[in-house]
N, C-alpha and C positions, 0 to 999 in steps of 0.2 A: 069414839072414832077408833078405827083400826087402820093402820097404814100397812098394807100388804106389799112387801117387797118381793117381787117375783123376778126371776132371772135364771141363768144357767147354774147347774150344780157346780160349785167351785168358783163361781164368778164374783164373790165378794159380798153377798147379801148380808151375812151375819156381821161382817166387819162394818159394813155400812149401817146396819141396824144399831150396832153398839154406839157408833158415832152419832147417829140421829137422835138416840135417846138423850144424849148430852146436849143436844141443840133444841129439842122441843120440850118446853117446860111442862111438867105434869105428865110425862110419858114413861112407859115401862116396856122393857123387852118381853115379848111373848113368843116363845119358840114352839110352833105347832108340832115339831118333831117329838117333843116330850109326850104328847098325846099318843103319837105313833109308837114310841118306845113302850109306853104303858100297855098298849094293845098287843104288841109283840110278846110281852110278858104274860098277858092274860090269855092270849090266843095262839099258843105255840103250834097248834095244829092247823094254822092258817099262815104258812110262810109266804114270803114274797114282799112286795112293796106294800107298806101299810096304807098308802093312799088308795089302793084297790079295795080296801075294807070299808064298806058303807059306814060302820061306826066311827071311823076316823073322821070322815067328812062331817058327820053330825056332831061329834064330840069337839072337833076343832071349833065350830061355830058356837056351840053351847058353852064350852069352857071359856072362850074369849069373851063372850057376852057376860058370863058370871064374874070373871076377873075385872072387866071394865066397870060393871055395876058396883062391885065391892070396893074397888079402889078409886073410881071416878077418874081414872087416868086414860090417856090416849095409849093404845097398844101399838107397838111396832113389831110386826111379824115377818121375819124372813122365811120364805118358803117357795121352793120351785114347784109350781103346779102347772104341768104341761099338758094335761088332759082337759080339753075345753068343758066337757060335761062336769068333771070334778070341780073345776074352778067356778063354774056357774052354781053348782050345788053349795059350795062353801060360801060364796059371796051372797047368794040368796038367803042362806041360813043365817049369816051375820046380819043382814039387813032385816030379816024377819024378826030378829031378836033386838032390834032397835039400834044397831050400830051403823053409823055412817062408814062406808068403806072407801078408802083412797087406794086404788090399785096402781102401784108404781112398777114399771118395767125397767129393769136394769139390763142394758145391752152392752155387749162388747164384741170385738171381732174374734174370729176363730183362733188366730195366732196368739192373741193375748189370753184368751181362755185357756188354751193349751199350756202356755207359760205359767199361768196362775195355778193350774192343776199340778203341773210338774214341780213347781216350787213350794207347794204346801204339804208339809208332813202333818197330816191330820192327827196321827197318833204318835207323838214323839217317842222314840225308843222302840217302836213296834213297826218295823219295816213291812212286815207281811200285811198287817191291818191297813197301814197307810197305802200300800200298793193296791190292795183290794178297793179302798175308797177311791183312789185315783182312777182305777179301771171302771168303777161304777160311774163316776163323773164323766169320763170320756164316753161311756156307752150311752149317756143321755144327751150328749151335746147336739147331735143331729135333730133329735126331737125338739130341743129348745129352739134351734135356729128355724125349724119349720114352723113352730107355734109363733115365734116372735115375728116372722114374716107374714103371718096370717092373723088368726083370731086373737092371739095374745096382744099383738101390736095394735089391733083394732079396738080392743076393749080396755086397754090401760088408760087410766086418767092422765098419766104423764109418763114419758119415756126419758130416761137419762142414759147417755152414752158414757160408759165407764172405762172405755179403752185407754184413754190417756189421763184419767183422773183418779187419784187415790180415794179410798173410802171417805176420808174427811171432806173432800171436795164434793163427792157425790152426795153425802149427807147434807151438806150446805145447800146444794141445788134442790134437794127434796124439801128441806126445811123452808126454803124461800117459796117454793110452790105452795106448801101448806099454809104459809102466812098470808097468802093472797085471799 
C-alpha cells in the first residue's frame, strides 16, 4: 500500500508523513521528490517543474512499487500533485503495479497556509534559497485551492483539515482512517 499525502506546498505534508510513519507499523517514508531531483540531475536540458516530465510520473510509480515489493512495507509519500492528469497517471501507475493507493488530502485555510510558509525556513542559514522556496510555495497556493475545491477533493479517499491540528494530530487521524 502507498499512502499519498497530497496538499498545498508548505502545508505540512512531510511533517505529517514523518509522524505517520511512527504510527503505522511496517511503514516507510517514500519521498517522490527524490525521483524528481534525480531527473533534474540527469536532464539539465529540461528545466522547470519535474512533475511536467513524463519520466517522473512513470518513475514515481515504478520506484514506489519496487521499494514496496523489496521491503514489504507500507509507503507514506508526501507530494503535492495539483494537475489532475498527472495525479491520475501516477495513481493508475501505482495500481497497475499492484499497490493499493490511499489518497489523503490535507487541507488548510489560506491564512494558516501563509503563516506556515512564512514561518518555515526551508534552508536554514540560506535566506535567498529559503525566500525562493517560500515564493514558489506561494505561487502554487491558488492552484491547490482550486484543485482541492474540485477534482482533488472529489478523488481523495479521505480529507483531513489541518488548520488547527499539528502534524502529530493529523497523522493520528490518518492512522485511524487506515486502521478501519
